[in-house]
C-alpha positions in Angstrom: 72.4 70.9 -84.8 72.3 67.5 -86.4 70.8 66.3 -89.6 68.6 63.2 -89.1 69.3 61.4 -92.4 68.1 61.6 -96.0 64.7 63.3 -96.4 64.2 62.7 -100.1 65.9 62.4 -103.5 64.6 64.2 -106.6 65.3 63.0 -110.1 64.4 63.9 -113.7 62.2 61.6 -115.8 61.3 62.0 -119.5 58.2 59.8 -119.3 55.8 60.0 -116.3 53.8 57.0 -117.5 56.8 54.7 -117.8 58.2 56.0 -114.5 54.9 55.3 -112.7 54.7 51.7 -114.1 58.3 51.0 -113.1 58.2 52.2 -109.5 54.7 51.0 -108.6 54.3 47.8 -110.7 57.9 46.5 -110.5 59.6 48.2 -107.5 56.4 48.1 -105.4 56.4 51.7 -104.2 53.2 53.7 -103.7 52.6 56.9 -105.6 52.0 59.0 -102.5 51.4 62.3 -104.3 50.8 63.1 -108.0 51.5 66.8 -107.9 53.4 69.4 -110.0 56.8 71.0 -109.9 56.1 74.1 -107.8 58.7 76.0 -109.8 57.3 74.9 -113.1 53.6 73.9 -112.4 52.8 72.8 -115.9 54.9 69.7 -115.3 54.4 66.7 -113.1 56.1 66.1 -109.8 55.6 62.5 -108.7 56.3 61.4 -105.1 56.8 57.7 -104.3 57.3 56.1 -100.9 55.7 53.6 -98.5 52.0 53.6 -97.7 52.0 57.1 -96.3 55.3 58.6 -97.4 57.0 58.0 -94.1 60.2 60.0 -93.2 63.1 58.8 -95.3 61.1 57.0 -97.9 60.3 59.7 -100.5 61.8 59.3 -104.0 60.5 62.0 -106.3 60.5 62.7 -110.0 60.2 65.9 -112.1 58.8 65.0 -115.6 60.4 66.8 -118.5 58.9 65.2 -121.6 61.3 64.0 -124.2 64.3 65.1 -122.1 67.6 63.7 -123.4 69.2 60.8 -121.3 71.5 61.7 -118.5 75.2 61.0 -119.1 77.7 60.2 -116.3 79.5 63.4 -115.3 81.6 64.8 -112.5 80.2 67.0 -109.8 77.0 65.1 -109.8 74.8 62.9 -107.5 75.5 59.8 -109.6 73.3 57.2 -107.9 70.9 56.3 -105.1 70.0 53.3 -103.0 66.8 51.7 -101.9 66.9 49.6 -98.8 65.4 46.1 -98.5 65.0 44.1 -95.2 67.8 41.6 -95.4 70.1 39.5 -97.7 67.2 37.0 -98.2 65.2 39.8 -99.8 67.9 40.3 -102.4 67.3 36.7 -103.5 63.7 37.5 -104.1 64.6 40.7 -106.0 67.0 38.8 -108.2 64.1 36.5 -109.3 61.6 39.4 -109.4 63.7 41.5 -111.7 64.4 38.6 -114.0 60.7 38.0 -114.3 60.2 41.6 -115.4 63.3 41.4 -117.7 65.1 44.2 -115.8 68.8 44.0 -116.4 70.6 43.8 -113.0 73.7 42.4 -111.3 73.7 39.4 -109.0 73.9 40.1 -105.3 77.4 41.4 -104.5 79.4 42.8 -101.6 79.9 46.5 -101.0 81.4 47.9 -97.8 80.2 44.8 -95.8 76.7 44.9 -97.2 75.0 43.0 -100.0 73.6 45.0 -103.0 72.0 44.5 -106.4 72.7 47.0 -109.1 70.1 48.0 -111.7 68.7 51.0 -113.6 65.2 52.4 -113.9 63.2 53.2 -117.0 65.3 56.4 -117.6 68.7 54.8 -116.8 69.0 56.1 -113.2 71.6 53.9 -111.4 70.0 52.3 -108.3 71.4 50.0 -105.7 69.1 47.7 -103.8 70.9 47.4 -100.5 70.3 45.0 -97.7 69.6 46.2 -94.1 70.9 42.8 -92.8 73.7 44.4 -90.8 72.0 47.6 -89.8 71.3 48.1 -86.2 69.3 51.4 -86.7 66.0 50.7 -88.6 63.3 53.3 -89.3 59.6 52.6 -89.1 57.8 52.1 -92.4 54.2 51.4 -93.4 53.7 48.7 -96.0 51.6 49.5 -99.0 48.9 46.8 -99.3 48.7 47.4 -103.1 52.3 46.5 -103.6 53.1 43.6 -105.9 56.1 42.9 -103.6 55.5 40.8 -100.5 55.9 42.7 -97.2 58.9 40.7 -96.1 60.8 41.7 -99.2 59.5 45.2 -99.8 61.6 48.4 -100.1 62.0 50.1 -96.7 63.1 53.5 -97.8 66.1 55.4 -99.1 69.7 54.3 -98.6 73.1 55.8 -99.5 73.4 58.4 -102.2 76.7 58.7 -104.2 78.5 61.9 -105.1 81.0 61.8 -108.0 83.2 64.8 -107.5 86.1 66.6 -109.2 87.6 68.2 -106.0 86.7 65.6 -103.4 88.4 67.4 -100.5 86.0 70.3 -100.6 83.0 68.1 -100.5 84.5 66.1 -97.6 85.0 69.3 -95.7 81.4 70.4 -96.3 80.0 67.1 -95.1 82.1 66.9 -91.9 82.8 70.5 -91.0 79.5 72.1 -92.0 76.8 69.5 -92.1 78.2 67.4 -89.3 78.6 64.0 -91.0 81.0 61.5 -89.6 83.6 59.7 -91.9 83.0 56.0 -91.2 85.2 54.2 -93.7 86.0 53.6 -97.4 85.9 50.9 -100.0 87.0 50.3 -103.6 84.5 50.2 -106.4 85.8 49.6 -110.0 89.3 50.6 -108.8 88.0 53.9 -107.4 88.2 54.8 -103.7 84.8 55.7 -102.3 84.6 57.4 -98.9 81.5 56.7 -96.6 80.0 59.5 -94.5 77.1 59.1 -92.1 74.6 61.3 -90.2 71.6 60.6 -88.0 70.5 57.4 -86.2 68.9 55.9 -89.3 71.5 53.4 -90.4 71.9 53.2 -94.2 69.3 56.0 -94.6 71.9 58.6 -93.5 74.9 57.8 -95.7 76.6 59.7 -98.5 79.3 57.9 -100.5 81.8 60.2 -102.2 84.2 59.3 -105.0 86.7 61.4 -106.9 86.0 61.4 -110.7 88.4 63.8 -112.5 88.2 61.5 -115.5 84.6 62.5 -116.2 83.6 65.7 -118.1 81.2 68.3 -116.6 77.8 67.6 -118.1 74.2 68.8 -118.0 71.5 66.9 -116.2 69.2 64.7 -118.3 66.5 62.1 -117.7 67.7 59.7 -115.1 69.9 62.4 -113.6 69.5 63.3 -109.9 68.5 66.9 -109.4 69.2 67.1 -105.6 69.3 65.3 -102.3 67.5 66.6 -99.3 68.6 65.9 -95.7 66.2 65.9 -92.7 66.0 68.6 -90.1 63.4 68.0 -87.3 61.8 71.4 -86.9 61.4 74.9 -88.4 63.5 76.2 -85.6 66.4 73.9 -86.7 65.9 75.0 -90.3 66.2 78.6 -89.3 69.4 77.8 -87.5 70.8 76.0 -90.5 69.8 78.9 -92.8 71.7 81.4 -90.7 74.8 79.2 -90.6 74.8 78.5 -94.4 74.3 82.3 -95.1 77.1 83.2 -92.6 79.5 80.8 -94.4 78.8 82.5 -97.7 77.0 79.8 -99.6 74.5 81.1 -102.1 71.1 79.8 -101.0 67.4 80.0 -101.5 66.5 81.2 -98.1 63.5 79.7 -96.4 61.1 78.0 -98.9 57.6 76.7 -98.0 56.9 73.5 -100.0 53.6 72.9 -98.0 54.5 69.3 -97.2 57.8 70.5 -95.7 59.9 73.6 -95.4 63.3 73.9 -97.1 66.6 75.6 -97.7 68.5 75.0 -100.9 72.2 75.7 -101.6 75.1 74.4 -103.8 78.3 73.1 -102.3 81.6 74.2 -103.9 81.5 71.5 -106.6 78.0 72.6 -107.7 75.9 69.8 -106.2 72.5 71.0 -105.1 71.6 70.2 -101.5 68.3 70.8 -99.7 67.7 70.8 -96.0 64.0 69.9 -95.4 61.9 69.7 -92.3 60.1 66.5 -91.2 56.8 68.3 -91.0 54.1 69.0 -91.8 54.5 65.8 -93.8 52.5 64.1 -96.6 49.8 63.2 -94.2 48.7 66.9 -94.1 46.1 66.2 -96.9 46.5 62.5 -97.2 43.6 60.3 -98.3 43.2 56.7 -99.4 43.0 58.0 -102.9 46.2 60.1 -102.7 48.2 59.5 -105.8 45.2 58.9 -108.1 44.4 62.6 -108.6 46.5 65.8 -109.0 47.4 67.2 -105.6 48.2 71.0 -105.5 49.6 73.0 -102.7 47.2 75.7 -101.5 49.0 78.6 -103.2 48.5 76.8 -106.6 44.9 75.7 -106.0 43.4 78.8 -107.6 45.2 77.9 -110.8 44.0 74.3 -110.9 41.9 74.5 -114.1 44.8 76.2 -116.0 47.4 73.8 -114.7 45.4 70.7 -115.6 45.0 71.9 -119.2 48.8 71.9 -119.6 49.4 68.5 -118.1 49.2 65.3 -120.2 46.7 62.9 -118.9 48.3 60.4 -116.5 46.0 57.6 -115.2 47.5 56.4 -111.9 44.6 54.3 -110.7 45.9 51.2 -112.5 
């Protein structure tokens, strides 16, 4: 069994309005689904991606109003990346971010790729990373409503970073259990970062792991990454993974139906929450041109729509 890359990354936000404005009006992503947290349906769950939420493009946010800011801590997913087509695109983004007064780094080298570092409206660390040297590119569908020209637009998710206390255990999970390949390492702020890769999706299948015993263990806040999900092609594959994870003794959720995909959740030994999620059925299951402008509910919550809507703060996503 092989994982096919990153499926989605889910993050906390304290302000859905500011989050929507940042990701659609500045980063040029489409709000593919305006839904609710299925485990806490009185709160928003926002799904961003390309025009149709193609595989490997989904960046999602759980709103917790007035949530305290996240602080750097060990045993956490400490950052994510968004891929852009090439090095030239980073030149565009440097100017674009300046125009919107978003503090960011100049283009810089990291493991043979060019990146720009920035933070979102909640302080989430993001790398814009160039696909210039990638030989494995995934198909994406450009959102015509994006303020970013197609030739510079974000193409999907790139590497995520784990900041770990006991790095060896996470290394073993990635290679011995999840089937990642160790492909190299680099130094970042005098800290060694190891690069692991899975799937034929280039940068969309990488995890970067650093040892951070200097950081305290903390609680997640706004701008903190709740979990990363990795792609499994089919339900049959997911069942196989579930049996293996259970046999290895990891505490896990068992099979979970999220309507747009089916999932298994478990925590690795340092406490990072990992999800394995199927490619299907996909966001196209109930997709319309107006998706993202109204509250989408999975079928099992539809009979609670009136009650749920009374608990949600109004969020106009048509503008």
